[in-house]
C-alpha positions in Angstrom: 0.0 0.0 0.0 1.4 3.4 -0.9 0.5 6.4 1.3 1.0 9.5 -0.7 1.7 12.7 1.3 1.0 16.0 -0.3 2.1 19.3 1.2 -0.3 22.3 1.1 0.2 26.0 1.7 -3.0 26.9 3.5 -1.9 30.1 5.2 -0.8 33.4 3.8 2.7 33.3 5.4 3.0 29.7 6.8 4.3 26.9 4.7 3.6 23.3 5.6 6.0 20.5 4.7 5.2 16.8 5.2 7.5 13.8 5.2 7.9 11.1 4.0 6.7 11.9 0.4 5.4 8.3 0.2 5.7 5.1 2.1 4.9 1.5 1.4 4.0 -0.6 4.5 2.4 -3.9 5.4 -0.8 -4.2 7.4 -0.2 -4.2 11.2 2.9 -1.9 11.0 3.1 1.5 12.7 3.4 4.5 10.4 4.4 8.0 11.4 3.9 11.1 9.2 5.6 14.3 10.1 4.4 17.9 9.4 6.5 20.9 10.0 5.4 24.6 9.7 7.6 27.5 8.8 6.3 29.4 11.9 4.7 28.4 15.1 1.0 27.5 14.9 0.6 26.5 18.5 -1.8 23.6 18.4 -3.7 24.8 15.4 -2.8 21.7 13.3 -5.3 19.3 11.8 -4.8 16.0 9.9 -7.0 14.7 7.1 -7.3 11.5 5.0 -8.7 11.6 1.5 -9.5 8.3 -0.2 -9.9 8.1 -4.0 -13.3 9.6 -5.1 -14.1 10.8 -1.6 -14.0 14.1 0.3 -11.2 14.6 2.8 -12.1 13.2 6.3 -10.9 14.9 9.5 -8.8 12.5 11.6 -7.2 14.7 14.2 -7.8 18.4 15.2 -5.9 20.8 17.3 -2.8 18.5 17.0 -3.9 15.8 19.4 -7.7 15.5 19.4 -9.1 12.5 17.6 -12.3 13.2 15.7 -15.4 11.3 16.9 -15.7 8.0 15.1 -12.0 7.8 14.1 -10.4 4.5 15.2 -8.0 4.8 18.1 -5.1 3.5 16.0 -4.9 7.2 14.7 -3.2 9.6 17.1 -1.6 13.1 16.8 1.2 14.7 18.7 3.3 17.8 18.7 3.0 21.6 19.0 4.6 24.8 17.8 6.0 23.9 14.4 6.6 20.1 14.6 3.7 17.6 14.4 3.3 13.9 13.9 0.4 11.7 12.9 0.9 8.1 14.0 -1.1 5.1 12.7 -0.5 2.1 15.0 -1.4 -1.2 13.3 -2.2 0.2 9.9 -5.0 -1.5 7.9 -5.7 -1.8 4.2 -8.6 0.6 4.6 -6.2 3.3 5.6 -4.8 3.7 2.1 -5.1 7.2 0.8 -3.7 10.7 0.7 -2.9 12.2 4.1 -2.8 16.0 4.6 -1.9 18.3 7.4 -3.5 21.8 7.6 -2.8 24.7 9.9 -5.6 26.9 11.1 -3.6 29.4 13.1 -4.2 32.1 10.5 -7.7 30.9 9.6 -9.3 29.3 12.6 -12.5 28.7 10.7 -11.0 27.7 7.4 -12.6 24.7 5.8 -10.1 22.4 4.2 -12.7 21.3 1.7 -12.7 24.7 0.0 -8.9 24.4 -0.5 -8.5 20.8 -1.4 -11.6 20.0 -3.5 -10.7 22.3 -6.4 -10.5 19.3 -8.7 -8.1 19.6 -11.5 -9.6 18.2 -14.7 -7.0 16.0 -16.6 -6.2 16.5 -20.2 -7.4 13.6 -22.3 -5.7 12.2 -25.4 -7.0 9.2 -27.4 -4.4 7.4 -29.5 -5.4 5.3 -32.5 -4.3 1.7 -33.2 -1.0 1.2 -35.1 -1.0 0.0 -38.7 1.2 -2.9 -37.6 -1.3 -4.0 -35.0 -4.2 -3.8 -37.5 -2.3 -6.2 -39.8 -2.3 -8.6 -36.9 -6.1 -8.6 -36.6 -6.7 -6.3 -33.6 -7.1 -2.7 -32.8 -5.9 -1.3 -29.5 -6.8 2.3 -28.6 -5.2 4.1 -25.6 -6.6 6.9 -23.6 -4.1 9.1 -21.7 -5.4 11.3 -18.9 -2.7 13.7 -17.7 -2.3 16.0 -14.7 -5.5 15.6 -12.8 -6.5 15.8 -9.1 -7.5 14.0 -6.9 -6.6 10.4 -7.7 -10.1 9.2 -8.0 -10.7 10.0 -11.7 -12.0 6.9 -13.6 -11.7 6.3 -17.4 -14.5 4.7 -19.4 -15.0 3.9 -23.0 -17.9 4.4 -25.5 -18.0 2.9 -29.0 -20.3 4.9 -31.2 -21.9 6.4 -28.1 -22.5 3.1 -26.3 -20.6 2.3 -23.1 -18.3 -0.8 -23.3 -16.2 -2.6 -20.7 -15.1 -5.5 -23.0 -11.4 -5.9 -23.4 -10.7 -2.8 -21.3 -7.7 -2.4 -19.1 -6.6 0.5 -16.9 -3.7 1.7 -14.9 -3.7 3.2 -11.4 -3.0 6.9 -11.0 0.7 7.9 -11.0 1.6 10.9 -8.9 4.0 13.4 -10.3 6.2 15.9 -8.5 3.6 18.6 -8.7 1.0 16.6 -6.8 -1.1 15.8 -10.0 -2.0 12.3 -11.2 -1.9 10.7 -14.7 -3.8 7.6 -15.8 -4.2 5.4 -18.9 -6.7 2.9 -20.2 -6.8 0.7 -23.3 -9.6 -0.6 -25.4 -9.0 -3.6 -27.7 -11.3 -4.4 -30.6 -11.2 -7.0 -33.3 -10.0 -5.4 -36.5 -13.3 -6.2 -38.4 -15.3 -4.4 -35.6 -12.8 -1.5 -35.7 -13.5 -1.1 -39.5 -17.2 -0.6 -38.8 -16.7 1.9 -35.9 -17.6 5.5 -36.5 -16.1 7.0 -33.3 -14.6 6.0 -30.0 -14.8 8.1 -26.9 -12.8 8.1 -23.7 -14.7 9.6 -20.7 -13.2 10.7 -17.4 -15.4 10.8 -14.3 -14.8 12.1 -10.8 -17.5 12.2 -8.1 -20.1 14.8 -8.9 -17.9 16.5 -11.5 -19.3 16.8 -15.0 -17.7 14.1 -17.2 -14.8 15.1 -19.4 -14.5 13.3 -22.7 -12.3 13.1 -25.9 -13.5 11.5 -29.1 -11.5 9.9 -31.9 -13.2 9.4 -35.3 -12.0 6.4 -37.2 -12.2 8.2 -40.5 -9.6 10.6 -39.2 -7.1 7.8 -38.7 -4.8 6.5 -41.4 -5.2 2.8 -42.0 
């Protein structure tokens, strides 16, 4: 399980830095995530967990107070400018993106307004190669680049009709800027491909309006 840590600047003059950047652990192990601030925030430090496709969930507030309903394996410590979130006996369900947020400058700041500004990825649909067509199949690839959060899903439509046949996808890959990229492939028999008018790749994320890119077969060189 990979736990991706993303630093956020949530105050006008206070910079937050988290470490490690990512960590792979086994269930049952203890994990510690550190958060340092460029200036003292007293105990105004909160921890959140965001799972793919979901809103951030408050884990710990005011540095050490566990939110109601959060398992006791989560605990927070620290004050001033150094803080730690500890997960004792981590479980598979704890996979996600962990965030620290200071509220010294903005005691009533809602993290949701800062973190849920979804970044819509850029979609590109690549046609099958001529070599592959000669082998009797047509594989199309959809590339979704630089989106956030990690919960965007890619789906295919052939002539406007959804299809899941011969579809494979890759998990989101996080880049140094905190944005994700994904890919998905659709494989069709070459005789079916020759009858297709258009193929559409659609990206979906929660309640966001779908994002799509369409490739017309008659625009492809055979």
